[in-house]
DODREN-165136 format. One line per field, with one value per atom (N, C-alpha, C): x negated, y negated, z; residue in three letters; residue number from 0. Coordinates in pm, 1 decimal. Each point is the difference from the previous one (the first is absolute). Layout:
residues N
px	[X;...]
py	[Y;...]
pz	[Z;...]
lomar	[ALA;...]
pafi	[NUM;...]
This chain:
residues 40
px	[-6587.3;-2.8;87.0;-0.6;68.7;150.0;60.2;144.5;40.3;-76.7;32.8;-23.6;-98.9;-27.5;116.3;48.5;113.5;123.3;19.4;115.2;-7.9;-120.2;-19.9;31.4;-50.7;25.2;146.5;65.8;139.8;90.4;-46.2;79.7;-1.2;-100.1;-12.7;39.8;-18.1;22.8;75.8;60.3;50.1;-115.5;-37.3;-113.8;47.7;-60.7;28.9;-132.0;-0.4;-120.7;-118.7;22.9;-104.4;-96.6;-126.9;-101.9;-123.1;-52.5;-123.6;-107.4;-104.5;-110.5;-84.6;-44.1;-83.2;-115.8;-27.1;-96.2;-140.4;-36.1;-135.7;-22.8;108.5;-12.6;-34.5;47.7;-16.7;-89.5;-93.0;-100.3;55.5;100.1;50.1;110.4;46.5;108.1;122.3;116.3;122.9;7.2;51.7;14.2;140.9;72.0;138.1;8.4;74.6;19.4;148.5;34.2;136.7;98.8;-32.9;88.9;75.8;132.2;83.8;57.6;-31.9;49.6;107.6;116.0;107.2;43.4;22.4;52.0;138.9;25.9;132.9;98.9]
py	[-22972.3;-130.7;-99.9;-122.8;-106.2;23.8;53.8;21.9;103.2;108.9;104.0;-48.8;-85.3;-57.1;-87.6;-83.0;-85.4;83.6;106.7;87.4;67.6;43.7;64.9;-95.2;-121.0;-98.8;-41.1;0.6;-40.0;97.8;123.8;97.4;-29.7;-74.3;-30.8;-143.2;-88.8;-141.3;-64.4;-113.6;-87.3;-91.1;3.0;-79.9;-128.4;-109.9;-127.7;-61.4;-55.2;-63.5;95.2;121.5;102.5;-23.4;-2.6;-16.4;79.5;78.8;72.6;-57.2;-52.6;-56.0;115.0;-8.9;105.9;38.2;131.4;51.0;-55.2;-32.2;-50.0;-137.0;-73.2;-132.4;12.0;105.0;11.8;118.0;33.9;100.7;140.3;34.3;136.7;27.3;-103.9;20.0;-79.0;55.5;-73.5;-123.5;-108.7;-123.4;-53.1;-24.8;-45.1;-148.6;-71.1;-142.6;-29.4;-84.0;-46.4;115.4;96.7;114.3;-14.0;3.7;-1.6;139.7;66.4;134.9;-4.2;55.6;9.1;145.3;45.9;135.1;8.2;107.7;17.4;41.2]
pz	[-9347.5;-67.4;75.1;-44.7;73.0;9.9;-107.2;-1.3;104.6;8.5;97.0;142.2;17.9;131.9;44.5;-91.9;32.6;29.9;-80.2;21.7;136.0;36.3;129.5;114.8;-8.1;105.1;4.1;-117.8;-7.2;73.8;16.0;73.3;149.0;45.6;142.0;32.5;-95.8;25.7;-115.1;28.3;-105.2;-38.6;-127.7;-43.6;-66.6;38.2;-63.9;-44.4;-120.9;-53.3;1.8;-48.8;1.6;-114.6;32.7;-103.4;39.7;-94.1;24.7;-90.7;60.6;-75.9;-54.5;-125.9;-58.0;91.7;5.5;97.9;-19.5;-126.2;-22.7;63.3;24.5;60.5;148.6;63.1;144.6;37.0;-87.9;32.5;15.3;-81.1;0.0;100.1;68.8;95.8;-45.4;28.7;-29.9;88.7;-56.6;75.1;-22.8;106.3;-11.2;32.0;-82.5;22.7;15.2;96.2;19.4;10.0;83.0;17.1;131.0;-9.7;119.5;15.7;110.4;24.2;108.2;-33.6;98.8;9.5;120.0;16.2;-59.9;-75.1;-59.0;107.5]
lomar	[ASN;ASN;ASN;ASP;ASP;ASP;ALA;ALA;ALA;SER;SER;SER;LEU;LEU;LEU;LYS;LYS;LYS;GLU;GLU;GLU;LEU;LEU;LEU;LEU;LEU;LEU;SER;SER;SER;GLU;GLU;GLU;LEU;LEU;LEU;PHE;PHE;PHE;ILE;ILE;ILE;LEU;LEU;LEU;GLU;GLU;GLU;ASN;ASN;ASN;PHE;PHE;PHE;GLU;GLU;GLU;VAL;VAL;VAL;VAL;VAL;VAL;PRO;PRO;PRO;LYS;LYS;LYS;ASP;ASP;ASP;ILE;ILE;ILE;VAL;VAL;VAL;GLY;GLY;GLY;GLY;GLY;GLY;LYS;LYS;LYS;PHE;PHE;PHE;HIS;HIS;HIS;PHE;PHE;PHE;GLN;GLN;GLN;SER;SER;SER;VAL;VAL;VAL;ILE;ILE;ILE;LEU;LEU;LEU;ARG;ARG;ARG;ASN;ASN;ASN;LYS;LYS;LYS]
pafi	[0;0;0;1;1;1;2;2;2;3;3;3;4;4;4;5;5;5;6;6;6;7;7;7;8;8;8;9;9;9;10;10;10;11;11;11;12;12;12;13;13;13;14;14;14;15;15;15;16;16;16;17;17;17;18;18;18;19;19;19;20;20;20;21;21;21;22;22;22;23;23;23;24;24;24;25;25;25;26;26;26;27;27;27;28;28;28;29;29;29;30;30;30;31;31;31;32;32;32;33;33;33;34;34;34;35;35;35;36;36;36;37;37;37;38;38;38;39;39;39]
């Protein structure tokens, strides 16, 4: 689910402005908007 996905990515990156658009909007794929990824 979205929470576990964010948690997984948070272990690798610092997430800022993390948003996951519902999968039905993007044809069954996760879509990230305004995500800034920085190596920890």
